[in-house]
PDB file of N, H, CA, C and O in Angstrom:
ATOM      1  N   MET A   1      35.313  -7.568  18.385  1.00  0.00           N
ATOM      2  CA  MET A   1      33.919  -7.755  18.684  1.00  0.00           C
ATOM      3  C   MET A   1      33.089  -6.586  18.162  1.00  0.00           C
ATOM      4  O   MET A   1      31.983  -6.775  17.655  1.00  0.00           O
ATOM      5  N   TYR A   2      33.630  -5.387  18.290  1.00  0.00           N
ATOM      6  H   TYR A   2      34.528  -5.234  18.701  1.00  0.00           H
ATOM      7  CA  TYR A   2      32.914  -4.196  17.832  1.00  0.00           C
ATOM      8  C   TYR A   2      32.667  -4.280  16.322  1.00  0.00           C
ATOM      9  O   TYR A   2      31.576  -3.949  15.858  1.00  0.00           O
ATOM     10  N   LEU A   3      33.660  -4.715  15.560  1.00  0.00           N
ATOM     11  H   LEU A   3      34.546  -4.984  15.937  1.00  0.00           H
ATOM     12  CA  LEU A   3      33.499  -4.831  14.102  1.00  0.00           C
ATOM     13  C   LEU A   3      32.444  -5.865  13.747  1.00  0.00           C
ATOM     14  O   LEU A   3      31.699  -5.691  12.782  1.00  0.00           O
ATOM     15  N   PHE A   4      32.377  -6.937  14.521  1.00  0.00           N
ATOM     16  H   PHE A   4      32.981  -7.079  15.305  1.00  0.00           H
ATOM     17  CA  PHE A   4      31.354  -7.941  14.255  1.00  0.00           C
ATOM     18  C   PHE A   4      29.961  -7.362  14.470  1.00  0.00           C
ATOM     19  O   PHE A   4      29.060  -7.589  13.663  1.00  0.00           O
ATOM     20  N   HIS A   5      29.787  -6.620  15.550  1.00  0.00           N
ATOM     21  H   HIS A   5      30.519  -6.436  16.205  1.00  0.00           H
ATOM     22  CA  HIS A   5      28.484  -6.001  15.817  1.00  0.00           C
ATOM     23  C   HIS A   5      28.134  -4.994  14.721  1.00  0.00           C
ATOM     24  O   HIS A   5      26.987  -4.928  14.279  1.00  0.00           O
ATOM     25  N   LEU A   6      29.101  -4.228  14.295  1.00  0.00           N
ATOM     26  H   LEU A   6      30.032  -4.281  14.655  1.00  0.00           H
ATOM     27  CA  LEU A   6      28.871  -3.257  13.227  1.00  0.00           C
ATOM     28  C   LEU A   6      28.506  -3.982  11.937  1.00  0.00           C
ATOM     29  O   LEU A   6      27.581  -3.569  11.238  1.00  0.00           O
ATOM     30  N   TRP A   7      29.216  -5.050  11.616  1.00  0.00           N
ATOM     31  H   TRP A   7      29.968  -5.386  12.184  1.00  0.00           H
ATOM     32  CA  TRP A   7      28.911  -5.827  10.411  1.00  0.00           C
ATOM     33  C   TRP A   7      27.519  -6.450  10.512  1.00  0.00           C
ATOM     34  O   TRP A   7      26.744  -6.415   9.556  1.00  0.00           O
ATOM     35  N   PHE A   8      27.209  -7.020  11.679  1.00  0.00           N
ATOM     36  H   PHE A   8      27.839  -7.048  12.456  1.00  0.00           H
ATOM     37  CA  PHE A   8      25.921  -7.679  11.865  1.00  0.00           C
ATOM     38  C   PHE A   8      24.769  -6.684  11.763  1.00  0.00           C
ATOM     39  O   PHE A   8      23.753  -6.981  11.135  1.00  0.00           O
ATOM     40  N   MET A   9      24.913  -5.512  12.370  1.00  0.00           N
ATOM     41  H   MET A   9      25.738  -5.271  12.881  1.00  0.00           H
ATOM     42  CA  MET A   9      23.872  -4.490  12.295  1.00  0.00           C
ATOM     43  C   MET A   9      23.684  -4.020  10.856  1.00  0.00           C
ATOM     44  O   MET A   9      22.556  -3.836  10.397  1.00  0.00           O
ATOM     45  N   SER A  10      24.785  -3.829  10.155  1.00  0.00           N
ATOM     46  H   SER A  10      25.701  -3.979  10.528  1.00  0.00           H
ATOM     47  CA  SER A  10      24.700  -3.410   8.755  1.00  0.00           C
ATOM     48  C   SER A  10      24.006  -4.467   7.929  1.00  0.00           C
ATOM     49  O   SER A  10      23.138  -4.145   7.118  1.00  0.00           O
ATOM     50  N   TRP A  11      24.371  -5.726   8.117  1.00  0.00           N
ATOM     51  H   TRP A  11      25.076  -5.987   8.775  1.00  0.00           H
ATOM     52  CA  TRP A  11      23.732  -6.823   7.388  1.00  0.00           C
ATOM     53  C   TRP A  11      22.245  -6.889   7.704  1.00  0.00           C
ATOM     54  O   TRP A  11      21.421  -7.070   6.808  1.00  0.00           O
ATOM     55  N   PHE A  12      21.900  -6.740   8.993  1.00  0.00           N
ATOM     56  H   PHE A  12      22.569  -6.593   9.721  1.00  0.00           H
ATOM     57  CA  PHE A  12      20.498  -6.812   9.409  1.00  0.00           C
ATOM     58  C   PHE A  12      19.684  -5.701   8.747  1.00  0.00           C
ATOM     59  O   PHE A  12      18.603  -5.964   8.220  1.00  0.00           O
ATOM     60  N   PHE A  13      20.180  -4.479   8.765  1.00  0.00           N
ATOM     61  H   PHE A  13      21.058  -4.265   9.193  1.00  0.00           H
ATOM     62  CA  PHE A  13      19.430  -3.372   8.189  1.00  0.00           C
ATOM     63  C   PHE A  13      19.349  -3.472   6.669  1.00  0.00           C
ATOM     64  O   PHE A  13      18.320  -3.131   6.085  1.00  0.00           O
ATOM     65  N   LEU A  14      20.406  -3.929   6.026  1.00  0.00           N
ATOM     66  H   LEU A  14      21.241  -4.206   6.500  1.00  0.00           H
ATOM     67  CA  LEU A  14      20.343  -4.118   4.576  1.00  0.00           C
ATOM     68  C   LEU A  14      19.358  -5.222   4.219  1.00  0.00           C
ATOM     69  O   LEU A  14      18.622  -5.110   3.239  1.00  0.00           O
ATOM     70  N   SER A  15      19.345  -6.276   5.005  1.00  0.00           N
ATOM     71  H   SER A  15      19.943  -6.367   5.801  1.00  0.00           H
ATOM     72  CA  SER A  15      18.398  -7.366   4.782  1.00  0.00           C
ATOM     73  C   SER A  15      16.968  -6.867   4.963  1.00  0.00           C
ATOM     74  O   SER A  15      16.092  -7.175   4.155  1.00  0.00           O
ATOM     75  N   LEU A  16      16.739  -6.113   6.002  1.00  0.00           N
ATOM     76  H   LEU A  16      17.451  -5.863   6.658  1.00  0.00           H
ATOM     77  CA  LEU A  16      15.421  -5.547   6.264  1.00  0.00           C
ATOM     78  C   LEU A  16      15.000  -4.595   5.145  1.00  0.00           C
ATOM     79  O   LEU A  16      13.855  -4.625   4.694  1.00  0.00           O
ATOM     80  N   ALA A  17      15.926  -3.756   4.704  1.00  0.00           N
ATOM     81  H   ALA A  17      16.856  -3.731   5.070  1.00  0.00           H
ATOM     82  CA  ALA A  17      15.618  -2.814   3.634  1.00  0.00           C
ATOM     83  C   ALA A  17      15.280  -3.544   2.340  1.00  0.00           C
ATOM     84  O   ALA A  17      14.342  -3.155   1.645  1.00  0.00           O
ATOM     85  N   SER A  18      16.013  -4.574   2.011  1.00  0.00           N
ATOM     86  H   SER A  18      16.775  -4.890   2.576  1.00  0.00           H
ATOM     87  CA  SER A  18      15.726  -5.304   0.774  1.00  0.00           C
ATOM     88  C   SER A  18      14.374  -6.011   0.874  1.00  0.00           C
ATOM     89  O   SER A  18      13.642  -6.090  -0.113  1.00  0.00           O
ATOM     90  N   GLU A  19      14.045  -6.517   2.043  1.00  0.00           N
ATOM     91  H   GLU A  19      14.640  -6.453   2.844  1.00  0.00           H
ATOM     92  CA  GLU A  19      12.735  -7.154   2.246  1.00  0.00           C
ATOM     93  C   GLU A  19      11.617  -6.120   2.091  1.00  0.00           C
ATOM     94  O   GLU A  19      10.579  -6.415   1.499  1.00  0.00           O
ATOM     95  N   LEU A  20      11.820  -4.934   2.610  1.00  0.00           N
ATOM     96  H   LEU A  20      12.663  -4.694   3.091  1.00  0.00           H
ATOM     97  CA  LEU A  20      10.816  -3.870   2.463  1.00  0.00           C
ATOM     98  C   LEU A  20      10.630  -3.466   1.002  1.00  0.00           C
ATOM     99  O   LEU A  20       9.509  -3.197   0.571  1.00  0.00           O
ATOM    100  N   VAL A  21      11.704  -3.424   0.253  1.00  0.00           N
ATOM    101  H   VAL A  21      12.614  -3.643   0.604  1.00  0.00           H
ATOM    102  CA  VAL A  21      11.607  -3.098  -1.167  1.00  0.00           C
ATOM    103  C   VAL A  21      10.767  -4.144  -1.888  1.00  0.00           C
ATOM    104  O   VAL A  21       9.905  -3.803  -2.698  1.00  0.00           O
ATOM    105  N   VAL A  22      11.014  -5.402  -1.598  1.00  0.00           N
ATOM    106  H   VAL A  22      11.715  -5.679  -0.940  1.00  0.00           H
ATOM    107  CA  VAL A  22      10.238  -6.482  -2.221  1.00  0.00           C
ATOM    108  C   VAL A  22       8.772  -6.352  -1.854  1.00  0.00           C
ATOM    109  O   VAL A  22       7.903  -6.489  -2.714  1.00  0.00           O
ATOM    110  N   LEU A  23       8.486  -6.088  -0.577  1.00  0.00           N
ATOM    111  H   LEU A  23       9.192  -5.976   0.122  1.00  0.00           H
ATOM    112  CA  LEU A  23       7.097  -5.951  -0.137  1.00  0.00           C
ATOM    113  C   LEU A  23       6.411  -4.761  -0.797  1.00  0.00           C
ATOM    114  O   LEU A  23       5.243  -4.854  -1.177  1.00  0.00           O
ATOM    115  N   PHE A  24       7.121  -3.643  -0.938  1.00  0.00           N
ATOM    116  H   PHE A  24       8.070  -3.567  -0.630  1.00  0.00           H
ATOM    117  CA  PHE A  24       6.541  -2.468  -1.607  1.00  0.00           C
ATOM    118  C   PHE A  24       6.250  -2.756  -3.074  1.00  0.00           C
ATOM    119  O   PHE A  24       5.234  -2.308  -3.606  1.00  0.00           O
ATOM    120  N   LEU A  25       7.137  -3.503  -3.730  1.00  0.00           N
ATOM    121  H   LEU A  25       7.962  -3.867  -3.298  1.00  0.00           H
ATOM    122  CA  LEU A  25       6.890  -3.858  -5.129  1.00  0.00           C
ATOM    123  C   LEU A  25       5.660  -4.748  -5.257  1.00  0.00           C
ATOM    124  O   LEU A  25       4.847  -4.563  -6.164  1.00  0.00           O
ATOM    125  N   GLU A  26       5.524  -5.706  -4.356  1.00  0.00           N
ATOM    126  H   GLU A  26       6.183  -5.856  -3.619  1.00  0.00           H
ATOM    127  CA  GLU A  26       4.334  -6.575  -4.370  1.00  0.00           C
ATOM    128  C   GLU A  26       3.077  -5.765  -4.100  1.00  0.00           C
ATOM    129  O   GLU A  26       2.049  -5.963  -4.748  1.00  0.00           O
ATOM    130  N   LEU A  27       3.162  -4.859  -3.147  1.00  0.00           N
ATOM    131  H   LEU A  27       3.997  -4.698  -2.620  1.00  0.00           H
ATOM    132  CA  LEU A  27       2.021  -4.013  -2.816  1.00  0.00           C
ATOM    133  C   LEU A  27       1.631  -3.138  -3.994  1.00  0.00           C
ATOM    134  O   LEU A  27       0.447  -2.947  -4.269  1.00  0.00           O
ATOM    135  N   GLY A  28       2.626  -2.608  -4.688  1.00  0.00           N
ATOM    136  H   GLY A  28       3.588  -2.762  -4.465  1.00  0.00           H
ATOM    137  CA  GLY A  28       2.348  -1.787  -5.864  1.00  0.00           C
ATOM    138  C   GLY A  28       1.616  -2.579  -6.933  1.00  0.00           C
ATOM    139  O   GLY A  28       0.700  -2.060  -7.571  1.00  0.00           O
ATOM    140  N   GLY A  29       2.006  -3.818  -7.133  1.00  0.00           N
ATOM    141  H   GLY A  29       2.750  -4.239  -6.614  1.00  0.00           H
ATOM    142  CA  GLY A  29       1.323  -4.667  -8.104  1.00  0.00           C
ATOM    143  C   GLY A  29      -0.110  -4.946  -7.697  1.00  0.00           C
ATOM    144  O   GLY A  29      -1.013  -4.956  -8.533  1.00  0.00           O
ATOM    145  N   LYS A  30      -0.314  -5.171  -6.406  1.00  0.00           N
ATOM    146  H   LYS A  30       0.419  -5.162  -5.727  1.00  0.00           H
ATOM    147  CA  LYS A  30      -1.666  -5.434  -5.919  1.00  0.00           C
ATOM    148  C   LYS A  30      -2.537  -4.192  -6.031  1.00  0.00           C
ATOM    149  O   LYS A  30      -3.720  -4.299  -6.353  1.00  0.00           O
ATOM    150  N   VAL A  31      -1.980  -3.025  -5.773  1.00  0.00           N
ATOM    151  H   VAL A  31      -1.019  -2.938  -5.511  1.00  0.00           H
ATOM    152  CA  VAL A  31      -2.740  -1.783  -5.903  1.00  0.00           C
ATOM    153  C   VAL A  31      -3.155  -1.589  -7.361  1.00  0.00           C
ATOM    154  O   VAL A  31      -4.293  -1.211  -7.640  1.00  0.00           O
ATOM    155  N   GLY A  32      -2.239  -1.845  -8.282  1.00  0.00           N
ATOM    156  H   GLY A  32      -1.315  -2.152  -8.055  1.00  0.00           H
ATOM    157  CA  GLY A  32      -2.569  -1.730  -9.705  1.00  0.00           C
ATOM    158  C   GLY A  32      -3.675  -2.686 -10.095  1.00  0.00           C
ATOM    159  O   GLY A  32      -4.573  -2.330 -10.858  1.00  0.00           O
ATOM    160  N   SER A  33      -3.614  -3.896  -9.575  1.00  0.00           N
ATOM    161  H   SER A  33      -2.885  -4.186  -8.955  1.00  0.00           H
ATOM    162  CA  SER A  33      -4.645  -4.895  -9.857  1.00  0.00           C
ATOM    163  C   SER A  33      -5.988  -4.449  -9.293  1.00  0.00           C
ATOM    164  O   SER A  33      -7.015  -4.572  -9.960  1.00  0.00           O
ATOM    165  N   LEU A  34      -5.984  -3.936  -8.080  1.00  0.00           N
ATOM    166  H   LEU A  34      -5.149  -3.836  -7.538  1.00  0.00           H
ATOM    167  CA  LEU A  34      -7.224  -3.459  -7.470  1.00  0.00           C
ATOM    168  C   LEU A  34      -7.809  -2.276  -8.242  1.00  0.00           C
ATOM    169  O   LEU A  34      -9.027  -2.163  -8.382  1.00  0.00           O
ATOM    170  N   GLU A  35      -6.943  -1.399  -8.740  1.00  0.00           N
ATOM    171  H   GLU A  35      -5.953  -1.491  -8.627  1.00  0.00           H
ATOM    172  CA  GLU A  35      -7.426  -0.268  -9.536  1.00  0.00           C
ATOM    173  C   GLU A  35      -8.114  -0.752 -10.810  1.00  0.00           C
ATOM    174  O   GLU A  35      -9.158  -0.225 -11.193  1.00  0.00           O
ATOM    175  N   ARG A  36      -7.525  -1.762 -11.469  1.00  0.00           N
ATOM    176  H   ARG A  36      -6.677  -2.190 -11.158  1.00  0.00           H
ATOM    177  CA  ARG A  36      -8.147  -2.316 -12.682  1.00  0.00           C
ATOM    178  C   ARG A  36      -9.490  -2.960 -12.352  1.00  0.00           C
ATOM    179  O   ARG A  36     -10.464  -2.773 -13.081  1.00  0.00           O
ATOM    180  N   GLU A  37      -9.544  -3.715 -11.262  1.00  0.00           N
ATOM    181  H   GLU A  37      -8.752  -3.867 -10.671  1.00  0.00           H
ATOM    182  CA  GLU A  37     -10.795  -4.358 -10.864  1.00  0.00           C
ATOM    183  C   GLU A  37     -11.861  -3.321 -10.521  1.00  0.00           C
ATOM    184  O   GLU A  37     -13.039  -3.521 -10.819  1.00  0.00           O
ATOM    185  N   LEU A  38     -11.458  -2.224  -9.903  1.00  0.00           N
ATOM    186  H   LEU A  38     -10.502  -2.062  -9.662  1.00  0.00           H
ATOM    187  CA  LEU A  38     -12.401  -1.150  -9.584  1.00  0.00           C
ATOM    188  C   LEU A  38     -12.961  -0.517 -10.856  1.00  0.00           C
ATOM    189  O   LEU A  38     -14.157  -0.239 -10.935  1.00  0.00           O
ATOM    190  N   GLU A  39     -12.105  -0.290 -11.846  1.00  0.00           N
ATOM    191  H   GLU A  39     -11.133  -0.516 -11.782  1.00  0.00           H
ATOM    192  CA  GLU A  39     -12.574   0.271 -13.113  1.00  0.00           C
ATOM    193  C   GLU A  39     -13.558  -0.666 -13.800  1.00  0.00           C
ATOM    194  O   GLU A  39     -14.557  -0.217 -14.364  1.00  0.00           O
ATOM    195  N   ILE A  40     -13.279  -1.966 -13.755  1.00  0.00           N
ATOM    196  H   ILE A  40     -12.468  -2.331 -13.297  1.00  0.00           H
ATOM    197  CA  ILE A  40     -14.194  -2.949 -14.351  1.00  0.00           C
ATOM    198  C   ILE A  40     -15.529  -2.926 -13.609  1.00  0.00           C
ATOM    199  O   ILE A  40     -16.589  -2.933 -14.235  1.00  0.00           O
ATOM    200  N   ALA A  41     -15.479  -2.898 -12.277  1.00  0.00           N
ATOM    201  H   ALA A  41     -14.618  -2.892 -11.768  1.00  0.00           H
ATOM    202  CA  ALA A  41     -16.711  -2.869 -11.479  1.00  0.00           C
ATOM    203  C   ALA A  41     -17.522  -1.615 -11.785  1.00  0.00           C
ATOM    204  O   ALA A  41     -18.745  -1.678 -11.902  1.00  0.00           O
ATOM    205  N   LYS A  42     -16.841  -0.470 -11.915  1.00  0.00           N
ATOM    206  H   LYS A  42     -15.846  -0.419 -11.820  1.00  0.00           H
ATOM    207  CA  LYS A  42     -17.549   0.770 -12.239  1.00  0.00           C
ATOM    208  C   LYS A  42     -18.221   0.672 -13.601  1.00  0.00           C
ATOM    209  O   LYS A  42     -19.348   1.139 -13.769  1.00  0.00           O
ATOM    210  N   ALA A  43     -17.552   0.077 -14.565  1.00  0.00           N
ATOM    211  H   ALA A  43     -16.637  -0.302 -14.428  1.00  0.00           H
ATOM    212  CA  ALA A  43     -18.134  -0.075 -15.902  1.00  0.00           C
ATOM    213  C   ALA A  43     -19.349  -0.992 -15.863  1.00  0.00           C
ATOM    214  O   ALA A  43     -20.367  -0.700 -16.491  1.00  0.00           O
ATOM    215  N   VAL A  44     -19.251  -2.091 -15.135  1.00  0.00           N
ATOM    216  H   VAL A  44     -18.425  -2.328 -14.625  1.00  0.00           H
ATOM    217  CA  VAL A  44     -20.368  -3.033 -15.035  1.00  0.00           C
ATOM    218  C   VAL A  44     -21.553  -2.373 -14.333  1.00  0.00           C
ATOM    219  O   VAL A  44     -22.696  -2.526 -14.765  1.00  0.00           O
ATOM    220  N   ILE A  45     -21.288  -1.651 -13.267  1.00  0.00           N
ATOM    221  H   ILE A  45     -20.360  -1.526 -12.916  1.00  0.00           H
ATOM    222  CA  ILE A  45     -22.362  -0.957 -12.549  1.00  0.00           C
ATOM    223  C   ILE A  45     -23.010   0.089 -13.454  1.00  0.00           C
ATOM    224  O   ILE A  45     -24.231   0.243 -13.456  1.00  0.00           O
ATOM    225  N   GLY A  46     -22.189   0.807 -14.223  1.00  0.00           N
ATOM    226  H   GLY A  46     -21.197   0.682 -14.221  1.00  0.00           H
ATOM    227  CA  GLY A  46     -22.734   1.798 -15.152  1.00  0.00           C
ATOM    228  C   GLY A  46     -23.654   1.153 -16.175  1.00  0.00           C
ATOM    229  O   GLY A  46     -24.720   1.689 -16.476  1.00  0.00           O
ATOM    230  N   GLN A  47     -23.255   0.015 -16.708  1.00  0.00           N
ATOM    231  H   GLN A  47     -22.389  -0.421 -16.463  1.00  0.00           H
ATOM    232  CA  GLN A  47     -24.097  -0.694 -17.673  1.00  0.00           C
ATOM    233  C   GLN A  47     -25.391  -1.169 -17.021  1.00  0.00           C
ATOM    234  O   GLN A  47     -26.456  -1.110 -17.636  1.00  0.00           O
ATOM    235  N   SER A  48     -25.302  -1.636 -15.790  1.00  0.00           N
ATOM    236  H   SER A  48     -24.437  -1.684 -15.291  1.00  0.00           H
ATOM    237  CA  SER A  48     -26.498  -2.101 -15.082  1.00  0.00           C
ATOM    238  C   SER A  48     -27.459  -0.943 -14.827  1.00  0.00           C
ATOM    239  O   SER A  48     -28.673  -1.103 -14.956  1.00  0.00           O
ATOM    240  N   VAL A  49     -26.931   0.203 -14.472  1.00  0.00           N
ATOM    241  H   VAL A  49     -25.945   0.333 -14.367  1.00  0.00           H
ATOM    242  CA  VAL A  49     -27.772   1.379 -14.225  1.00  0.00           C
ATOM    243  C   VAL A  49     -28.464   1.800 -15.519  1.00  0.00           C
ATOM    244  O   VAL A  49     -29.646   2.144 -15.507  1.00  0.00           O
ATOM    245  N   GLU A  50     -27.736   1.775 -16.627  1.00  0.00           N
ATOM    246  H   GLU A  50     -26.776   1.495 -16.636  1.00  0.00           H
ATOM    247  CA  GLU A  50     -28.336   2.128 -17.915  1.00  0.00           C
ATOM    248  C   GLU A  50     -29.449   1.150 -18.285  1.00  0.00           C
ATOM    249  O   GLU A  50     -30.507   1.563 -18.758  1.00  0.00           O
ATOM    250  N   ALA A  51     -29.213  -0.147 -18.072  1.00  0.00           N
ATOM    251  H   ALA A  51     -28.353  -0.483 -17.688  1.00  0.00           H
ATOM    252  CA  ALA A  51     -30.221  -1.153 -18.384  1.00  0.00           C
ATOM    253  C   ALA A  51     -31.451  -0.971 -17.499  1.00  0.00           C
ATOM    254  O   ALA A  51     -32.580  -1.106 -17.970  1.00  0.00           O
ATOM    255  N   LEU A  52     -31.238  -0.667 -16.232  1.00  0.00           N
ATOM    256  H   LEU A  52     -30.320  -0.557 -15.850  1.00  0.00           H
ATOM    257  CA  LEU A  52     -32.348  -0.445 -15.317  1.00  0.00           C
ATOM    258  C   LEU A  52     -33.154   0.789 -15.725  1.00  0.00           C
ATOM    259  O   LEU A  52     -34.385   0.764 -15.697  1.00  0.00           O
ATOM    260  N   ALA A  53     -32.468   1.862 -16.101  1.00  0.00           N
ATOM    261  H   ALA A  53     -31.469   1.883 -16.123  1.00  0.00           H
ATOM    262  CA  ALA A  53     -33.158   3.077 -16.529  1.00  0.00           C
ATOM    263  C   ALA A  53     -33.993   2.806 -17.778  1.00  0.00           C
ATOM    264  O   ALA A  53     -35.127   3.272 -17.886  1.00  0.00           O
ATOM    265  N   LYS A  54     -33.432   2.059 -18.710  1.00  0.00           N
ATOM    266  H   LYS A  54     -32.510   1.680 -18.621  1.00  0.00           H
ATOM    267  CA  LYS A  54     -34.168   1.714 -19.927  1.00  0.00           C
ATOM    268  C   LYS A  54     -35.379   0.864 -19.586  1.00  0.00           C
ATOM    269  O   LYS A  54     -36.457   1.079 -20.140  1.00  0.00           O
ATOM    270  N   SER A  55     -35.224  -0.094 -18.687  1.00  0.00           N
ATOM    271  H   SER A  55     -34.348  -0.269 -18.237  1.00  0.00           H
ATOM    272  CA  SER A  55     -36.325  -0.954 -18.276  1.00  0.00           C
ATOM    273  C   SER A  55     -37.434  -0.144 -17.618  1.00  0.00           C
ATOM    274  O   SER A  55     -38.613  -0.369 -17.889  1.00  0.00           O
ATOM    275  N   LEU A  56     -37.063   0.794 -16.756  1.00  0.00           N
ATOM    276  H   LEU A  56     -36.105   0.977 -16.535  1.00  0.00           H
ATOM    277  CA  LEU A  56     -38.065   1.640 -16.105  1.00  0.00           C
ATOM    278  C   LEU A  56     -38.796   2.513 -17.121  1.00  0.00           C
ATOM    279  O   LEU A  56     -40.004   2.725 -17.014  1.00  0.00           O
ATOM    280  N   GLU A  57     -38.057   3.016 -18.102  1.00  0.00           N
ATOM    281  H   GLU A  57     -37.076   2.845 -18.189  1.00  0.00           H
ATOM    282  CA  GLU A  57     -38.679   3.831 -19.151  1.00  0.00           C
ATOM    283  C   GLU A  57     -39.669   2.988 -19.962  1.00  0.00           C
ATOM    284  O   GLU A  57     -40.770   3.442 -20.270  1.00  0.00           O
ATOM    285  N   GLU A  58     -39.276   1.778 -20.299  1.00  0.00           N
ATOM    286  H   GLU A  58     -38.381   1.409 -20.048  1.00  0.00           H
ATOM    287  CA  GLU A  58     -40.170   0.886 -21.033  1.00  0.00           C
ATOM    288  C   GLU A  58     -41.404   0.550 -20.200  1.00  0.00           C
ATOM    289  O   GLU A  58     -42.515   0.463 -20.724  1.00  0.00           O
ATOM    290  N   GLN A  59     -41.195   0.360 -18.886  1.00  0.00           N
ATOM    291  H   GLN A  59     -40.293   0.430 -18.461  1.00  0.00           H
ATOM    292  CA  GLN A  59     -42.322   0.054 -18.005  1.00  0.00           C
ATOM    293  C   GLN A  59     -43.302   1.226 -17.964  1.00  0.00           C
ATOM    294  O   GLN A  59     -44.514   1.014 -18.005  1.00  0.00           O
ATOM    295  N   ARG A  60     -42.799   2.451 -17.885  1.00  0.00           N
ATOM    296  H   ARG A  60     -41.815   2.623 -17.852  1.00  0.00           H
ATOM    297  CA  ARG A  60     -43.671   3.632 -17.900  1.00  0.00           C
ATOM    298  C   ARG A  60     -44.435   3.740 -19.216  1.00  0.00           C
ATOM    299  O   ARG A  60     -45.620   4.074 -19.236  1.00  0.00           O
ATOM    300  N   ASP A  61     -43.735   3.452 -20.321  1.00  0.00           N
ATOM    301  H   ASP A  61     -42.772   3.180 -20.306  1.00  0.00           H
ATOM    302  CA  ASP A  61     -44.397   3.490 -21.627  1.00  0.00           C
ATOM    303  C   ASP A  61     -45.527   2.466 -21.696  1.00  0.00           C
ATOM    304  O   ASP A  61     -46.616   2.762 -22.189  1.00  0.00           O
ATOM    305  N   LEU A  62     -45.260   1.269 -21.202  1.00  0.00           N
ATOM    306  H   LEU A  62     -44.375   1.029 -20.802  1.00  0.00           H
ATOM    307  CA  LEU A  62     -46.285   0.227 -21.220  1.00  0.00           C
ATOM    308  C   LEU A  62     -47.473   0.588 -20.329  1.00  0.00           C
ATOM    309  O   LEU A  62     -48.621   0.324 -20.686  1.00  0.00           O
ATOM    310  N   LYS A  63     -47.201   1.186 -19.177  1.00  0.00           N
ATOM    311  H   LYS A  63     -46.268   1.400 -18.887  1.00  0.00           H
ATOM    312  CA  LYS A  63     -48.294   1.613 -18.299  1.00  0.00           C
ATOM    313  C   LYS A  63     -49.135   2.684 -18.989  1.00  0.00           C
ATOM    314  O   LYS A  63     -50.362   2.690 -18.891  1.00  0.00           O
ATOM    315  N   GLY A  64     -48.448   3.590 -19.689  1.00  0.00           N
ATOM    316  H   GLY A  64     -47.451   3.586 -19.768  1.00  0.00           H
ATOM    317  CA  GLY A  64     -49.181   4.631 -20.424  1.00  0.00           C
ATOM    318  C   GLY A  64     -50.063   4.033 -21.502  1.00  0.00           C
ATOM    319  O   GLY A  64     -51.212   4.444 -21.667  1.00  0.00           O
ATOM    320  N   GLU A  65     -49.533   3.063 -22.240  1.00  0.00           N
ATOM    321  H   GLU A  65     -48.600   2.729 -22.107  1.00  0.00           H
ATOM    322  CA  GLU A  65     -50.326   2.397 -23.273  1.00  0.00           C
ATOM    323  C   GLU A  65     -51.497   1.644 -22.655  1.00  0.00           C
ATOM    324  O   GLU A  65     -52.598   1.659 -23.204  1.00  0.00           O
ATOM    325  N   LEU A  66     -51.273   0.987 -21.522  1.00  0.00           N
ATOM    326  H   LEU A  66     -50.378   0.975 -21.075  1.00  0.00           H
ATOM    327  CA  LEU A  66     -52.338   0.255 -20.844  1.00  0.00           C
ATOM    328  C   LEU A  66     -53.425   1.213 -20.385  1.00  0.00           C
ATOM    329  O   LEU A  66     -54.611   0.914 -20.525  1.00  0.00           O
ATOM    330  N   ASP A  67     -53.038   2.364 -19.837  1.00  0.00           N
ATOM    331  H   ASP A  67     -52.074   2.608 -19.723  1.00  0.00           H
ATOM    332  CA  ASP A  67     -54.012   3.367 -19.425  1.00  0.00           C
ATOM    333  C   ASP A  67     -54.841   3.850 -20.617  1.00  0.00           C
ATOM    334  O   ASP A  67     -56.051   4.043 -20.496  1.00  0.00           O
ATOM    335  N   GLN A  68     -54.184   4.047 -21.776  1.00  0.00           N
ATOM    336  H   GLN A  68     -53.201   3.890 -21.874  1.00  0.00           H
ATOM    337  CA  GLN A  68     -54.911   4.470 -22.976  1.00  0.00           C
ATOM    338  C   GLN A  68     -55.919   3.408 -23.406  1.00  0.00           C
ATOM    339  O   GLN A  68     -57.044   3.736 -23.783  1.00  0.00           O
ATOM    340  N   ILE A  69     -55.522   2.142 -23.352  1.00  0.00           N
ATOM    341  H   ILE A  69     -54.608   1.876 -23.046  1.00  0.00           H
ATOM    342  CA  ILE A  69     -56.426   1.055 -23.727  1.00  0.00           C
ATOM    343  C   ILE A  69     -57.625   1.013 -22.766  1.00  0.00           C
ATOM    344  O   ILE A  69     -58.761   0.817 -23.198  1.00  0.00           O
ATOM    345  N   ARG A  70     -57.370   1.196 -21.474  1.00  0.00           N
ATOM    346  H   ARG A  70     -56.447   1.354 -21.123  1.00  0.00           H
ATOM    347  CA  ARG A  70     -58.447   1.196 -20.480  1.00  0.00           C
ATOM    348  C   ARG A  70     -59.399   2.364 -20.717  1.00  0.00           C
ATOM    349  O   ARG A  70     -60.610   2.226 -20.540  1.00  0.00           O
ATOM    350  N   ASN A  71     -58.858   3.509 -21.115  1.00  0.00           N
ATOM    351  H   ASN A  71     -57.875   3.622 -21.259  1.00  0.00           H
ATOM    352  CA  ASN A  71     -59.699   4.685 -21.354  1.00  0.00           C
ATOM    353  C   ASN A  71     -60.583   4.497 -22.596  1.00  0.00           C
ATOM    354  O   ASN A  71     -61.694   5.025 -22.652  1.00  0.00           O
ATOM    355  N   ILE A  72     -60.093   3.753 -23.579  1.00  0.00           N
ATOM    356  H   ILE A  72     -59.190   3.325 -23.533  1.00  0.00           H
ATOM    357  CA  ILE A  72     -60.871   3.518 -24.790  1.00  0.00           C
ATOM    358  C   ILE A  72     -62.032   2.586 -24.491  1.00  0.00           C
ATOM    359  O   ILE A  72     -63.131   2.777 -25.010  1.00  0.00           O
ATOM    360  N   THR A  73     -61.799   1.586 -23.665  1.00  0.00           N
ATOM    361  H   THR A  73     -60.906   1.431 -23.243  1.00  0.00           H
ATOM    362  CA  THR A  73     -62.855   0.596 -23.415  1.00  0.00           C
ATOM    363  C   THR A  73     -63.791   0.997 -22.338  1.00  0.00           C
ATOM    364  O   THR A  73     -64.725   0.258 -22.026  1.00  0.00           O
TER     365      THR A  73
END
């Protein structure tokens, strides 16, 4: 009976350990995927910020031109 318990405990822990290894591998893949998605999001946000800055600069230029036209008339 003692050998059966020893065998069963060993089997249980090996089974648990192998399941944990599989879960860690899956988690590692998901972390890598999330890192790639984060880099893409950062790039998109950076492009949006640049476009917004350019738009604001153009808006200031247009306001300046409008003010000049108003001053002439």
